[in-house]
CHARMM internal coordinates of N, CA and C (Angstrom, degrees):
IC EDIT
DIST 1 N 1 CA 1.4601
DIST 1 CA 1 C 1.4741
ANGL 1 N 1 CA 1 C 105.94
DIST 1 C 2 N 1.2505
ANGL 1 CA 1 C 2 N 122.16
DIHE 1 N 1 CA 1 C 2 N -44.24
DIST 2 N 2 CA 1.6144
ANGL 1 C 2 N 2 CA 125.97
DIHE 1 CA 1 C 2 N 2 CA -175.76
DIST 2 CA 2 C 1.5366
ANGL 2 N 2 CA 2 C 107.04
DIHE 1 C 2 N 2 CA 2 C -69.27
DIST 2 C 3 N 1.3248
ANGL 2 CA 2 C 3 N 122.35
DIHE 2 N 2 CA 2 C 3 N -30.98
DIST 3 N 3 CA 1.4535
ANGL 2 C 3 N 3 CA 118.97
DIHE 2 CA 2 C 3 N 3 CA -179.63
DIST 3 CA 3 C 1.4556
ANGL 3 N 3 CA 3 C 112.64
DIHE 2 C 3 N 3 CA 3 C -73.47
DIST 3 C 4 N 1.3034
ANGL 3 CA 3 C 4 N 121.71
DIHE 3 N 3 CA 3 C 4 N -21.17
DIST 4 N 4 CA 1.4673
ANGL 3 C 4 N 4 CA 128.35
DIHE 3 CA 3 C 4 N 4 CA -175.64
DIST 4 CA 4 C 1.6247
ANGL 4 N 4 CA 4 C 108.44
DIHE 3 C 4 N 4 CA 4 C -74.66
DIST 4 C 5 N 1.3156
ANGL 4 CA 4 C 5 N 114.84
DIHE 4 N 4 CA 4 C 5 N -25.40
DIST 5 N 5 CA 1.4601
ANGL 4 C 5 N 5 CA 119.59
DIHE 4 CA 4 C 5 N 5 CA -178.44
DIST 5 CA 5 C 1.4542
ANGL 5 N 5 CA 5 C 110.54
DIHE 4 C 5 N 5 CA 5 C -75.41
DIST 5 C 6 N 1.3363
ANGL 5 CA 5 C 6 N 123.90
DIHE 5 N 5 CA 5 C 6 N -20.78
DIST 6 N 6 CA 1.4407
ANGL 5 C 6 N 6 CA 121.83
DIHE 5 CA 5 C 6 N 6 CA 179.14
DIST 6 CA 6 C 1.6181
ANGL 6 N 6 CA 6 C 108.28
DIHE 5 C 6 N 6 CA 6 C -91.82
DIST 6 C 7 N 1.3174
ANGL 6 CA 6 C 7 N 110.73
DIHE 6 N 6 CA 6 C 7 N 138.13
DIST 7 N 7 CA 1.5044
ANGL 6 C 7 N 7 CA 119.32
DIHE 6 CA 6 C 7 N 7 CA -179.46
DIST 7 CA 7 C 1.4735
ANGL 7 N 7 CA 7 C 109.67
DIHE 6 C 7 N 7 CA 7 C -130.10
DIST 7 C 8 N 1.3477
ANGL 7 CA 7 C 8 N 113.38
DIHE 7 N 7 CA 7 C 8 N 137.28
DIST 8 N 8 CA 1.4822
ANGL 7 C 8 N 8 CA 124.50
DIHE 7 CA 7 C 8 N 8 CA 177.54
DIST 8 CA 8 C 1.4535
ANGL 8 N 8 CA 8 C 108.93
DIHE 7 C 8 N 8 CA 8 C -72.06
DIST 8 C 9 N 1.4425
ANGL 8 CA 8 C 9 N 115.66
DIHE 8 N 8 CA 8 C 9 N 133.60
DIST 9 N 9 CA 1.4880
ANGL 8 C 9 N 9 CA 115.92
DIHE 8 CA 8 C 9 N 9 CA 175.47
DIST 9 CA 9 C 1.5426
ANGL 9 N 9 CA 9 C 104.84
DIHE 8 C 9 N 9 CA 9 C -140.73
DIST 9 C 10 N 1.2489
ANGL 9 CA 9 C 10 N 111.34
DIHE 9 N 9 CA 9 C 10 N 164.49
DIST 10 N 10 CA 1.6131
ANGL 9 C 10 N 10 CA 124.38
DIHE 9 CA 9 C 10 N 10 CA 176.21
DIST 10 CA 10 C 1.3834
ANGL 10 N 10 CA 10 C 106.83
DIHE 9 C 10 N 10 CA 10 C -113.00
DIST 10 C 11 N 1.3986
ANGL 10 CA 10 C 11 N 115.19
DIHE 10 N 10 CA 10 C 11 N 151.37
DIST 11 N 11 CA 1.4197
ANGL 10 C 11 N 11 CA 118.38
DIHE 10 CA 10 C 11 N 11 CA 175.09
DIST 11 CA 11 C 1.4515
ANGL 11 N 11 CA 11 C 107.60
DIHE 10 C 11 N 11 CA 11 C -113.52
DIST 11 C 12 N 1.4251
ANGL 11 CA 11 C 12 N 116.35
DIHE 11 N 11 CA 11 C 12 N 132.23
DIST 12 N 12 CA 1.4938
ANGL 11 C 12 N 12 CA 120.08
DIHE 11 CA 11 C 12 N 12 CA -177.42
DIST 12 CA 12 C 1.4751
ANGL 12 N 12 CA 12 C 111.97
DIHE 11 C 12 N 12 CA 12 C -112.02
DIST 12 C 13 N 1.2946
ANGL 12 CA 12 C 13 N 117.05
DIHE 12 N 12 CA 12 C 13 N 141.70
DIST 13 N 13 CA 1.4249
ANGL 12 C 13 N 13 CA 125.22
DIHE 12 CA 12 C 13 N 13 CA 179.31
DIST 13 CA 13 C 1.5206
ANGL 13 N 13 CA 13 C 104.65
DIHE 12 C 13 N 13 CA 13 C -77.29
DIST 13 C 14 N 1.3444
ANGL 13 CA 13 C 14 N 120.55
DIHE 13 N 13 CA 13 C 14 N 128.52
DIST 14 N 14 CA 1.4010
ANGL 13 C 14 N 14 CA 125.37
DIHE 13 CA 13 C 14 N 14 CA 179.63
DIST 14 CA 14 C 1.5107
ANGL 14 N 14 CA 14 C 117.05
DIHE 13 C 14 N 14 CA 14 C -69.14
DIST 14 C 15 N 1.4337
ANGL 14 CA 14 C 15 N 114.54
DIHE 14 N 14 CA 14 C 15 N -27.51
DIST 15 N 15 CA 1.5967
ANGL 14 C 15 N 15 CA 124.03
DIHE 14 CA 14 C 15 N 15 CA 177.22
DIST 15 CA 15 C 1.5627
ANGL 15 N 15 CA 15 C 114.06
DIHE 14 C 15 N 15 CA 15 C -73.91
DIST 15 C 16 N 1.2301
ANGL 15 CA 15 C 16 N 110.53
DIHE 15 N 15 CA 15 C 16 N -53.46
DIST 16 N 16 CA 1.4580
ANGL 15 C 16 N 16 CA 117.09
DIHE 15 CA 15 C 16 N 16 CA -171.14
DIST 16 CA 16 C 1.5688
ANGL 16 N 16 CA 16 C 115.21
DIHE 15 C 16 N 16 CA 16 C -107.99
DIST 16 C 17 N 1.2778
ANGL 16 CA 16 C 17 N 118.33
DIHE 16 N 16 CA 16 C 17 N -16.55
DIST 17 N 17 CA 1.3756
ANGL 16 C 17 N 17 CA 124.67
DIHE 16 CA 16 C 17 N 17 CA 177.65
DIST 17 CA 17 C 1.4886
ANGL 17 N 17 CA 17 C 118.80
DIHE 16 C 17 N 17 CA 17 C 77.15
DIST 17 C 18 N 1.3018
ANGL 17 CA 17 C 18 N 117.63
DIHE 17 N 17 CA 17 C 18 N 7.47
DIST 18 N 18 CA 1.4751
ANGL 17 C 18 N 18 CA 121.68
DIHE 17 CA 17 C 18 N 18 CA 172.95
DIST 18 CA 18 C 1.5316
ANGL 18 N 18 CA 18 C 112.17
DIHE 17 C 18 N 18 CA 18 C -70.54
DIST 18 C 19 N 1.2907
ANGL 18 CA 18 C 19 N 115.93
DIHE 18 N 18 CA 18 C 19 N 145.68
DIST 19 N 19 CA 1.4797
ANGL 18 C 19 N 19 CA 126.91
DIHE 18 CA 18 C 19 N 19 CA 175.30
DIST 19 CA 19 C 1.4487
ANGL 19 N 19 CA 19 C 112.71
DIHE 18 C 19 N 19 CA 19 C -124.78
DIST 19 C 20 N 1.3198
ANGL 19 CA 19 C 20 N 116.49
DIHE 19 N 19 CA 19 C 20 N 96.43
DIST 20 N 20 CA 1.3961
ANGL 19 C 20 N 20 CA 118.84
DIHE 19 CA 19 C 20 N 20 CA -179.35
DIST 20 CA 20 C 1.5555
ANGL 20 N 20 CA 20 C 115.25
DIHE 19 C 20 N 20 CA 20 C -133.84
DIST 20 C 21 N 1.3641
ANGL 20 CA 20 C 21 N 119.86
DIHE 20 N 20 CA 20 C 21 N 9.71
DIST 21 N 21 CA 1.4145
ANGL 20 C 21 N 21 CA 127.03
DIHE 20 CA 20 C 21 N 21 CA 168.83
DIST 21 CA 21 C 1.5281
ANGL 21 N 21 CA 21 C 102.34
DIHE 20 C 21 N 21 CA 21 C -107.87
DIST 21 C 22 N 1.3651
ANGL 21 CA 21 C 22 N 116.68
DIHE 21 N 21 CA 21 C 22 N 134.96
DIST 22 N 22 CA 1.4150
ANGL 21 C 22 N 22 CA 126.85
DIHE 21 CA 21 C 22 N 22 CA 174.12
DIST 22 CA 22 C 1.6667
ANGL 22 N 22 CA 22 C 107.39
DIHE 21 C 22 N 22 CA 22 C -133.29
DIST 22 C 23 N 1.3114
ANGL 22 CA 22 C 23 N 108.10
DIHE 22 N 22 CA 22 C 23 N 144.96
DIST 23 N 23 CA 1.4455
ANGL 22 C 23 N 23 CA 119.02
DIHE 22 CA 22 C 23 N 23 CA -172.47
DIST 23 CA 23 C 1.4873
ANGL 23 N 23 CA 23 C 106.97
DIHE 22 C 23 N 23 CA 23 C -152.96
DIST 23 C 24 N 1.4198
ANGL 23 CA 23 C 24 N 121.01
DIHE 23 N 23 CA 23 C 24 N 174.65
DIST 24 N 24 CA 1.3861
ANGL 23 C 24 N 24 CA 123.51
DIHE 23 CA 23 C 24 N 24 CA 168.87
DIST 24 CA 24 C 1.5313
ANGL 24 N 24 CA 24 C 106.52
DIHE 23 C 24 N 24 CA 24 C -123.47
DIST 24 C 25 N 1.4275
ANGL 24 CA 24 C 25 N 114.49
DIHE 24 N 24 CA 24 C 25 N 156.89
DIST 25 N 25 CA 1.4166
ANGL 24 C 25 N 25 CA 115.53
DIHE 24 CA 24 C 25 N 25 CA 178.46
DIST 25 CA 25 C 1.6573
ANGL 25 N 25 CA 25 C 102.91
DIHE 24 C 25 N 25 CA 25 C -135.01
DIST 25 C 26 N 1.2765
ANGL 25 CA 25 C 26 N 112.92
DIHE 25 N 25 CA 25 C 26 N 160.08
DIST 26 N 26 CA 1.5263
ANGL 25 C 26 N 26 CA 123.86
DIHE 25 CA 25 C 26 N 26 CA 169.44
DIST 26 CA 26 C 1.4664
ANGL 26 N 26 CA 26 C 109.68
DIHE 25 C 26 N 26 CA 26 C -80.79
DIST 26 C 27 N 1.4713
ANGL 26 CA 26 C 27 N 123.46
DIHE 26 N 26 CA 26 C 27 N 113.13
DIST 27 N 27 CA 1.3491
ANGL 26 C 27 N 27 CA 119.37
DIHE 26 CA 26 C 27 N 27 CA -179.09
DIST 27 CA 27 C 1.6779
ANGL 27 N 27 CA 27 C 112.71
DIHE 26 C 27 N 27 CA 27 C -73.67
DIST 27 C 28 N 1.1871
ANGL 27 CA 27 C 28 N 110.55
DIHE 27 N 27 CA 27 C 28 N -16.57
DIST 28 N 28 CA 1.5044
ANGL 27 C 28 N 28 CA 114.68
DIHE 27 CA 27 C 28 N 28 CA -178.18
DIST 28 CA 28 C 1.6274
ANGL 28 N 28 CA 28 C 109.04
DIHE 27 C 28 N 28 CA 28 C -77.69
DIST 28 C 29 N 1.3206
ANGL 28 CA 28 C 29 N 118.36
DIHE 28 N 28 CA 28 C 29 N -37.37
DIST 29 N 29 CA 1.4283
ANGL 28 C 29 N 29 CA 123.18
DIHE 28 CA 28 C 29 N 29 CA -176.66
DIST 29 CA 29 C 1.5105
ANGL 29 N 29 CA 29 C 115.54
DIHE 28 C 29 N 29 CA 29 C -86.30
DIST 29 C 30 N 1.4017
ANGL 29 CA 29 C 30 N 112.88
DIHE 29 N 29 CA 29 C 30 N -37.98
DIST 30 N 30 CA 1.4352
ANGL 29 C 30 N 30 CA 123.99
DIHE 29 CA 29 C 30 N 30 CA -177.73
DIST 30 CA 30 C 1.5164
ANGL 30 N 30 CA 30 C 112.43
DIHE 29 C 30 N 30 CA 30 C -119.71
DIST 30 C 31 N 1.3859
ANGL 30 CA 30 C 31 N 114.84
DIHE 30 N 30 CA 30 C 31 N 91.02
DIST 31 N 31 CA 1.4050
ANGL 30 C 31 N 31 CA 119.41
DIHE 30 CA 30 C 31 N 31 CA 176.58
DIST 31 CA 31 C 1.4307
ANGL 31 N 31 CA 31 C 113.01
DIHE 30 C 31 N 31 CA 31 C -76.32
DIST 31 C 32 N 1.2479
ANGL 31 CA 31 C 32 N 122.86
DIHE 31 N 31 CA 31 C 32 N -35.97
DIST 32 N 32 CA 1.5697
ANGL 31 C 32 N 32 CA 125.05
DIHE 31 CA 31 C 32 N 32 CA -173.73
DIST 32 CA 32 C 1.6068
ANGL 32 N 32 CA 32 C 108.28
DIHE 31 C 32 N 32 CA 32 C -73.80
DIST 32 C 33 N 1.2650
ANGL 32 CA 32 C 33 N 109.91
DIHE 32 N 32 CA 32 C 33 N 166.95
DIST 33 N 33 CA 1.3930
ANGL 32 C 33 N 33 CA 113.05
DIHE 32 CA 32 C 33 N 33 CA 170.73
DIST 33 CA 33 C 1.4971
ANGL 33 N 33 CA 33 C 116.43
DIHE 32 C 33 N 33 CA 33 C -70.60
DIST 33 C 34 N 1.4134
ANGL 33 CA 33 C 34 N 114.36
DIHE 33 N 33 CA 33 C 34 N 145.57
DIST 34 N 34 CA 1.4101
ANGL 33 C 34 N 34 CA 112.85
DIHE 33 CA 33 C 34 N 34 CA -171.95
DIST 34 CA 34 C 1.5229
ANGL 34 N 34 CA 34 C 109.69
DIHE 33 C 34 N 34 CA 34 C -90.85
DIST 34 C 35 N 1.3528
ANGL 34 CA 34 C 35 N 116.49
DIHE 34 N 34 CA 34 C 35 N 147.36
DIST 35 N 35 CA 1.4792
ANGL 34 C 35 N 35 CA 123.78
DIHE 34 CA 34 C 35 N 35 CA 174.17
DIST 35 CA 35 C 1.4374
ANGL 35 N 35 CA 35 C 108.33
DIHE 34 C 35 N 35 CA 35 C -128.78
DIST 35 C 36 N 1.2801
ANGL 35 CA 35 C 36 N 115.26
DIHE 35 N 35 CA 35 C 36 N 126.09
DIST 36 N 36 CA 1.4849
ANGL 35 C 36 N 36 CA 118.22
DIHE 35 CA 35 C 36 N 36 CA 174.43
DIST 36 CA 36 C 1.5912
ANGL 36 N 36 CA 36 C 112.18
DIHE 35 C 36 N 36 CA 36 C -136.66
DIST 36 C 37 N 1.2550
ANGL 36 CA 36 C 37 N 112.74
DIHE 36 N 36 CA 36 C 37 N 137.18
DIST 37 N 37 CA 1.4626
ANGL 36 C 37 N 37 CA 118.12
DIHE 36 CA 36 C 37 N 37 CA -177.36
DIST 37 CA 37 C 1.6264
ANGL 37 N 37 CA 37 C 108.72
DIHE 36 C 37 N 37 CA 37 C -78.38
DIST 37 C 38 N 1.2529
ANGL 37 CA 37 C 38 N 114.69
DIHE 37 N 37 CA 37 C 38 N 110.16
DIST 38 N 38 CA 1.5005
ANGL 37 C 38 N 38 CA 125.27
DIHE 37 CA 37 C 38 N 38 CA -175.58
DIST 38 CA 38 C 1.4865
ANGL 38 N 38 CA 38 C 112.76
DIHE 37 C 38 N 38 CA 38 C -115.20
DIST 38 C 39 N 1.2168
ANGL 38 CA 38 C 39 N 120.23
DIHE 38 N 38 CA 38 C 39 N 158.54
DIST 39 N 39 CA 1.4757
ANGL 38 C 39 N 39 CA 125.92
DIHE 38 CA 38 C 39 N 39 CA 163.25
DIST 39 CA 39 C 1.5517
ANGL 39 N 39 CA 39 C 113.44
DIHE 38 C 39 N 39 CA 39 C -81.31
DIST 39 C 40 N 1.3004
ANGL 39 CA 39 C 40 N 116.70
DIHE 39 N 39 CA 39 C 40 N 127.03
DIST 40 N 40 CA 1.4752
ANGL 39 C 40 N 40 CA 121.32
DIHE 39 CA 39 C 40 N 40 CA 176.12
DIST 40 CA 40 C 1.5484
ANGL 40 N 40 CA 40 C 110.57
DIHE 39 C 40 N 40 CA 40 C -101.97
DIST 40 C 41 N 1.2481
ANGL 40 CA 40 C 41 N 118.33
DIHE 40 N 40 CA 40 C 41 N 112.35
DIST 41 N 41 CA 1.5395
ANGL 40 C 41 N 41 CA 124.46
DIHE 40 CA 40 C 41 N 41 CA -179.23
DIST 41 CA 41 C 1.5486
ANGL 41 N 41 CA 41 C 109.35
DIHE 40 C 41 N 41 CA 41 C -64.32
DIST 41 C 42 N 1.2032
ANGL 41 CA 41 C 42 N 119.80
DIHE 41 N 41 CA 41 C 42 N -22.28
DIST 42 N 42 CA 1.5261
ANGL 41 C 42 N 42 CA 126.26
DIHE 41 CA 41 C 42 N 42 CA -172.25
DIST 42 CA 42 C 1.5404
ANGL 42 N 42 CA 42 C 106.30
DIHE 41 C 42 N 42 CA 42 C -85.72
DIST 42 C 43 N 1.4621
ANGL 42 CA 42 C 43 N 116.51
DIHE 42 N 42 CA 42 C 43 N -47.16
DIST 43 N 43 CA 1.4916
ANGL 42 C 43 N 43 CA 119.49
DIHE 42 CA 42 C 43 N 43 CA 179.78
DIST 43 CA 43 C 1.6607
ANGL 43 N 43 CA 43 C 105.16
DIHE 42 C 43 N 43 CA 43 C -87.12
DIST 43 C 44 N 1.2681
ANGL 43 CA 43 C 44 N 120.50
DIHE 43 N 43 CA 43 C 44 N -17.59
DIST 44 N 44 CA 1.3927
ANGL 43 C 44 N 44 CA 118.87
DIHE 43 CA 43 C 44 N 44 CA 179.66
DIST 44 CA 44 C 1.5130
ANGL 44 N 44 CA 44 C 111.57
DIHE 43 C 44 N 44 CA 44 C 70.17
DIST 44 C 45 N 1.3670
ANGL 44 CA 44 C 45 N 124.55
DIHE 44 N 44 CA 44 C 45 N 34.96
DIST 45 N 45 CA 1.3533
ANGL 44 C 45 N 45 CA 127.14
DIHE 44 CA 44 C 45 N 45 CA 178.32
DIST 45 CA 45 C 1.5332
ANGL 45 N 45 CA 45 C 111.13
DIHE 44 C 45 N 45 CA 45 C -162.48
DIST 45 C 46 N 1.3262
ANGL 45 CA 45 C 46 N 114.82
DIHE 45 N 45 CA 45 C 46 N 164.27
DIST 46 N 46 CA 1.5395
ANGL 45 C 46 N 46 CA 115.96
DIHE 45 CA 45 C 46 N 46 CA 178.17
DIST 46 CA 46 C 1.4687
ANGL 46 N 46 CA 46 C 110.31
DIHE 45 C 46 N 46 CA 46 C -80.24
DIST 46 C 47 N 1.2610
ANGL 46 CA 46 C 47 N 120.27
DIHE 46 N 46 CA 46 C 47 N 134.02
DIST 47 N 47 CA 1.4589
ANGL 46 C 47 N 47 CA 125.76
DIHE 46 CA 46 C 47 N 47 CA 179.73
DIST 47 CA 47 C 1.6321
ANGL 47 N 47 CA 47 C 102.78
DIHE 46 C 47 N 47 CA 47 C -136.82
DIST 47 C 48 N 1.3207
ANGL 47 CA 47 C 48 N 110.47
DIHE 47 N 47 CA 47 C 48 N 163.45
DIST 48 N 48 CA 1.4364
ANGL 47 C 48 N 48 CA 118.61
DIHE 47 CA 47 C 48 N 48 CA 176.95
DIST 48 CA 48 C 1.5139
ANGL 48 N 48 CA 48 C 114.19
DIHE 47 C 48 N 48 CA 48 C -89.02
DIST 48 C 49 N 1.3418
ANGL 48 CA 48 C 49 N 120.46
DIHE 48 N 48 CA 48 C 49 N 100.62
DIST 49 N 49 CA 1.3941
ANGL 48 C 49 N 49 CA 127.42
DIHE 48 CA 48 C 49 N 49 CA -171.66
DIST 49 CA 49 C 1.5356
ANGL 49 N 49 CA 49 C 107.94
DIHE 48 C 49 N 49 CA 49 C -77.22
DIST 49 C 50 N 1.2650
ANGL 49 CA 49 C 50 N 119.59
DIHE 49 N 49 CA 49 C 50 N 136.53
DIST 50 N 50 CA 1.5237
ANGL 49 C 50 N 50 CA 127.42
DIHE 49 CA 49 C 50 N 50 CA 179.00
DIST 50 CA 50 C 1.4867
ANGL 50 N 50 CA 50 C 110.63
DIHE 49 C 50 N 50 CA 50 C -108.39
DIST 50 C 51 N 1.3037
ANGL 50 CA 50 C 51 N 114.25
DIHE 50 N 50 CA 50 C 51 N 147.69
DIST 51 N 51 CA 1.4141
ANGL 50 C 51 N 51 CA 122.20
DIHE 50 CA 50 C 51 N 51 CA -176.07
DIST 51 CA 51 C 1.5825
ANGL 51 N 51 CA 51 C 110.09
DIHE 50 C 51 N 51 CA 51 C -78.11
DIST 51 C 52 N 1.3980
ANGL 51 CA 51 C 52 N 111.21
DIHE 51 N 51 CA 51 C 52 N 139.70
DIST 52 N 52 CA 1.4033
ANGL 51 C 52 N 52 CA 117.96
DIHE 51 CA 51 C 52 N 52 CA 174.63
DIST 52 CA 52 C 1.5621
ANGL 52 N 52 CA 52 C 102.96
DIHE 51 C 52 N 52 CA 52 C -142.80
DIST 52 C 53 N 1.4287
ANGL 52 CA 52 C 53 N 119.03
DIHE 52 N 52 CA 52 C 53 N 149.57
DIST 53 N 53 CA 1.3668
ANGL 52 C 53 N 53 CA 124.02
DIHE 52 CA 52 C 53 N 53 CA -173.30
DIST 53 CA 53 C 1.5817
ANGL 53 N 53 CA 53 C 117.29
DIHE 52 C 53 N 53 CA 53 C -63.57
DIST 53 C 54 N 1.1997
ANGL 53 CA 53 C 54 N 119.17
DIHE 53 N 53 CA 53 C 54 N 133.80
DIST 54 N 54 CA 1.4806
ANGL 53 C 54 N 54 CA 119.20
DIHE 53 CA 53 C 54 N 54 CA 168.72
DIST 54 CA 54 C 1.4883
ANGL 54 N 54 CA 54 C 116.71
DIHE 53 C 54 N 54 CA 54 C -80.26
DIST 54 C 55 N 1.2769
ANGL 54 CA 54 C 55 N 120.51
DIHE 54 N 54 CA 54 C 55 N 155.48
DIST 55 N 55 CA 1.4825
ANGL 54 C 55 N 55 CA 120.51
DIHE 54 CA 54 C 55 N 55 CA -178.56
DIST 55 CA 55 C 1.6266
ANGL 55 N 55 CA 55 C 109.57
DIHE 54 C 55 N 55 CA 55 C -93.48
END
COOR INIT
IC SEED 1 N 1 CA 1 C
IC BUILD
């Protein structure tokens, strides 16, 4: 039951649209979309990556 609460997500750069960071989150604790500040190697700067669903 506890394993079903975690869902795999991808983080997308808002400037270039690349998706190369993946992580998991707990659906029960974090209902909102996740936003993390990450380095984008294509834009060559730190941007706030937003959550998109992984397939």
